C-alpha positions in Angstrom: -33.6 -46.5 -30.7 -33.8 -46.0 -27.6 -31.4 -48.7 -27.4 -28.7 -47.3 -28.8 -29.2 -44.2 -27.5 -28.6 -46.1 -24.3 -25.9 -47.0 -25.1 -24.5 -44.7 -26.4 -25.1 -43.3 -23.0 -23.9 -46.4 -21.0 -20.3 -46.0 -23.0 -19.7 -41.6 -21.8 -20.7 -43.0 -18.7 -17.7 -45.6 -18.5 -15.6 -42.5 -20.2 -16.2 -40.3 -17.7 -16.1 -42.8 -15.2 -12.1 -43.8 -17.1 -11.3 -40.4 -17.4 -12.0 -39.7 -13.6 -10.0 -42.7 -12.0 -7.2 -41.2 -14.6 -7.5 -37.9 -12.8 -7.5 -39.0 -10.0 -3.8 -40.4 -8.3 -2.9 -35.8 -9.5 -5.9 -34.8 -7.3 -5.3 -36.6 -4.9 -1.8 -35.5 -4.4 -3.3 -31.7 -5.0 -5.6 -32.6 -2.1 -2.3 -34.2 -0.5 0.2 -31.4 -1.3 -2.1 -28.7 -2.1 -5.1 -28.0 0.2 -4.2 -31.0 2.8 -1.6 -28.0 4.1 -3.5 -25.3 4.0 -7.0 -27.3 5.3 -4.8 -27.1 8.4 -2.9 -23.9 8.8 -7.1 -22.6 7.9 -7.6 -24.9 11.6 -4.3 -23.4 13.4 -5.0 -19.8 12.2 -9.0 -20.9 15.0 -7.3 -22.5 17.7 -6.4 -21.1 20.9 -2.1 -20.3 21.9 -1.0 -23.9 24.0 0.9 -23.4 26.8 4.4 -24.7 25.7 4.3 -23.7 21.5 1.9 -25.7 19.4 -2.3 -25.5 19.6 -5.1 -25.9 22.1 -6.5 -28.8 19.9 -10.5 -28.3 20.7 -9.9 -24.6 22.1 -11.6 -22.0 19.3 -10.5 -19.0 19.3 -10.0 -15.8 16.8 -7.3 -14.6 19.1 -5.3 -15.3 16.6 -6.4 -13.0 13.8 -6.4 -10.2 16.4 -3.2 -10.5 16.6 -2.0 -10.3 13.1 -3.2 -6.4 13.1 -3.7 -5.1 17.3 -2.5 -6.4 20.3 -2.9 -5.7 24.3 -1.0 -2.7 25.5 1.4 -4.4 28.1 1.0 -1.6 30.6 -2.8 -0.7 30.6 -3.9 -3.6 28.3 -5.7 -1.7 26.2 -6.2 -2.6 22.1 -3.4 -1.1 20.1 -1.8 -1.5 15.9 0.3 -3.9 15.7 2.9 -1.9 13.8 5.8 -4.1 13.8 3.5 -7.2 12.0 2.0 -3.9 9.3 5.8 -3.0 9.0 6.9 -6.4 7.9 3.8 -6.8 5.8 4.1 -3.1 4.1 8.7 -3.6 4.3 7.4 -7.2 1.7 4.8 -6.0 -0.7 7.2 -3.8 -1.1 10.4 -5.4 -1.6 8.6 -6.8 -4.1 6.6 -4.6 -5.9 10.0 -2.8 -6.5 12.2 -6.5 -7.0 9.7 -7.9 -9.4 9.3 -4.0 -11.6 13.7 -4.8 -11.7 13.7 -7.9 -12.5 11.7 -6.5 -14.9 13.8 -3.8 -16.4 17.4 -5.5 -16.5 15.4 -9.5 -17.6 13.2 -7.8 -20.8 16.8 -5.9 -22.8 18.5 -9.0 -21.0 16.4 -11.9 -23.1 15.4 -9.7 -25.7 18.8 -9.7 -26.8 19.4 -13.6 -26.4 16.6 -14.2 -28.6 18.5 -11.6 -31.3 21.5 -13.5 -32.0 21.9 -16.1 -34.3 20.7 -19.7 -32.5 23.0 -21.4 -32.0 24.0 -18.3 -30.0 21.1 -18.3 -27.6 21.6 -21.5 -25.9 24.9 -20.3 -24.4 23.6 -17.3 -23.8 20.8 -19.7 -21.8 22.9 -21.5 -20.2 24.7 -18.4 -18.8 21.1 -17.2 -17.7 20.6 -20.8 -16.0 24.5 -21.0 -14.0 23.3 -19.4 -11.2 19.7 -22.0 -11.1 23.1 -24.5 -9.3 24.0 -23.3 -6.4 21.8 -23.2 -3.4 20.8 -20.6 -3.1 22.3 -20.6 0.3 26.1 -20.1 -1.0 25.1 -17.1 -3.4 23.4 -14.6 -0.8 25.7 -15.5 1.5 28.2 -14.3 -1.7 26.1 -11.3 -2.0 26.7 -10.7 1.6 30.6 -10.9 0.8 30.1 -8.4 -2.0 28.3 -6.2 0.3 29.5 -6.1 3.4 32.3 -3.8 5.3 35.6 -5.3 4.5 34.0 -6.5 0.8 35.2 -5.9 -2.8 32.0 -2.9 -3.0 33.5 -1.1 -0.5 36.7 -1.5 -0.8 36.4 -0.2 -4.8 34.1 2.8 -3.9 37.2 3.6 -1.3 39.2 3.1 -3.8 38.3 5.6 -6.5 37.7 8.3 -3.5 33.5 8.3 -3.5 34.0 7.0 0.0 36.1 7.8 3.0 35.0 5.6 4.4 33.1 2.0 4.8 29.5 1.7 4.1 26.6 -0.4 5.8 25.4 -1.8 3.0 23.9 -4.9 5.3 21.2 -5.9 6.8 19.6 -2.6 5.1 16.5 -2.4 3.0 18.4 -1.8 -0.4 20.4 -5.5 0.2 17.4 -7.7 0.7 16.2 -6.0 -3.1 19.1 -6.2 -4.3 19.3 -10.6 -3.1 16.4 -10.3 -4.3 17.1 -9.9 -7.7 19.8 -11.9 -7.8 18.0 -14.7 -7.2 14.8 -14.1 -9.4 16.1 -12.5 -11.9 16.3 -15.8 -14.0 12.2 -15.9 -13.1 11.5 -13.3 -15.1 14.5 -13.8 -17.9 13.8 -17.4 -18.8 8.9 -16.6 -19.2 9.8 -13.4 -21.7 12.7 -15.3 -23.9 10.0 -18.4 -24.8 7.6 -15.6 -26.2 10.5 -13.3 -28.2 11.5 -16.3 -29.4 8.1 -17.4 -30.1 7.6 -14.0 -31.8 7.9 -13.9 -35.4 10.1 -11.1 -36.3 9.3 -9.8 -39.7 6.4 -7.5 -37.8 9.2 -6.1 -36.8 11.1 -5.0 -40.0 7.1 -4.6 -40.9 7.0 -1.4 -38.6 10.1 0.5 -39.3 8.7 0.3 -43.4 6.5 1.7 -42.1 8.4 4.0 -40.8 7.1 3.7 -37.5 10.1 4.5 -34.3 12.5 2.5 -32.2 9.7 3.7 -29.3 6.1 2.8 -31.2 7.5 -0.4 -32.5 8.6 -1.9 -28.7 5.4 -0.5 -28.0 2.9 -1.3 -30.2 4.9 -5.1 -32.3 7.5 -6.4 -29.5 6.0 -5.7 -26.3 2.1 -6.7 -26.9 4.4 -9.2 -28.1 5.7 -11.0 -25.7 2.9 -9.7 -23.3 2.4 -14.1 -21.7 6.1 -13.6 -20.9 6.0 -10.7 -19.3 3.4 -11.7 -16.3 4.1 -15.8 -16.4 7.5 -13.7 -15.1 5.8 -10.8 -13.4 3.7 -13.5 -11.3 6.7 -16.2 -11.2 9.2 -13.7 -9.4 5.8 -11.7 -7.6 5.2 -14.4 -5.9 8.3 -16.2 -4.2 9.5 -13.1 -3.5 7.1 -11.5 -1.3 6.8 -15.4 0.6 11.0 -14.6 1.0 13.3 -16.5 3.7 16.2 -17.1 3.0 17.4 -12.9 1.7 16.0 -11.3 3.8 17.1 -14.2 6.6 20.7 -13.4 5.9 20.6 -9.4 3.8 18.3 -8.5 6.4 19.8 -9.3 9.3 16.9 -10.1 11.5 16.2 -6.5 11.8 14.6 -6.1 8.1 12.1 -9.3 8.5 9.8 -9.5 5.8 6.9 -11.8 5.7 9.0 -15.6 5.7 10.7 -14.2 8.5 7.8 -13.3 10.6 6.1 -16.5 10.3 9.0 -18.6 10.9 9.6 -17.5 14.8 5.8 -17.2 15.3 6.1 -20.7 14.5 10.0 -21.3 16.2 10.6 -19.1 18.7 7.4 -17.0 19.4 5.7 -20.0 19.9 2.0 -18.5 18.5 1.1 -21.2 16.6 -2.2 -19.9 15.9 -1.0 -16.5 14.9 1.4 -18.2 12.3 -0.7 -19.9 11.0 -2.9 -16.4 10.1 0.3 -15.0 9.5 0.5 -17.4 6.2 -2.7 -17.1 5.5 -3.2 -14.1 4.7 0.0 -14.3 2.8 -2.4 -16.6 1.3 -4.9 -13.8 0.3 -2.2 -11.1 -0.5 -0.7 -12.5 -3.6 -4.0 -14.4 -4.4 -5.5 -10.7 -4.6 -2.8 -9.5 -6.6 -3.0 -11.7 -9.1 -6.3 -10.7 -9.8 -6.0 -8.3 -9.8 -3.0 -8.1 -12.3 -4.3 -10.3 -14.2 -7.9 -8.2 -14.9 -5.4 -5.6 -15.3 -3.8 -7.1 -17.8 -7.2 -8.8 -19.6 -8.5 -5.6 -19.3 -6.7 -3.2 -21.6 -5.6 -6.8 -24.8 -10.3 -6.6 -24.9 -9.2 -2.5 -25.0 -6.6 -2.4 -26.9 -9.2 -5.5 -29.0 -12.3 -4.4 -29.3 
């Protein structure tokens, strides 16, 4: 009996080693491509600033983290709040949240409409949704810039309709950046919601109507709970890239309406303050992580409440 037990244990050990060997390439890729750069940023954030950019290796300092929230007054050398950084933080969070909400309000009815079409027509609608991905992000952003310019179609239509007397400044504002974010990331909201709705049993909707449920009750108690995984996935897919967006606020914000991605690039580029740029990068990662934890826990809490 003992020999059989030893043979089974040996077999389990060999099987475990084989599984780890099969996982090794994927784990190595994750460490090198994800954990490695994050570790470098974390180390850079506690290094002293180099004389001509970069970091002074071997010289540890917390100035990078301090400068995220406070800065020294150039006149009396006192510490004051880093208003510019905090404003950019708030603008990034605000625009990312509003863009997520806007894409949700537009993407959900769009996905529902496509999911309720005949099966042979759905692929055509999905093709139209994915067409923007065929074009480079920068080109699409410049297209929005052309539409919103003072001589663009939007201003011309408003003047022709008599709603305004002269071109309205729409570029280089938070509204332009928000419009760009919604346009760029809308497909990322539609696709996962559509995937959830496509798998939904629409007989439940008919059963709800048979039981004299109103359209709003069918929507809130049947449709939305059924596609909740798609709603969560779409919100995550939009919020994460939106809060760290670089191209869209750089082009449509004109350098005046920066977001966190632009601020980080500025520190690694013209600012030549790599410790501050690294600290800002870690702060961005923390903000995204906290937002995801709150969102997922809130969603699971609601599910438990409905289930209990």
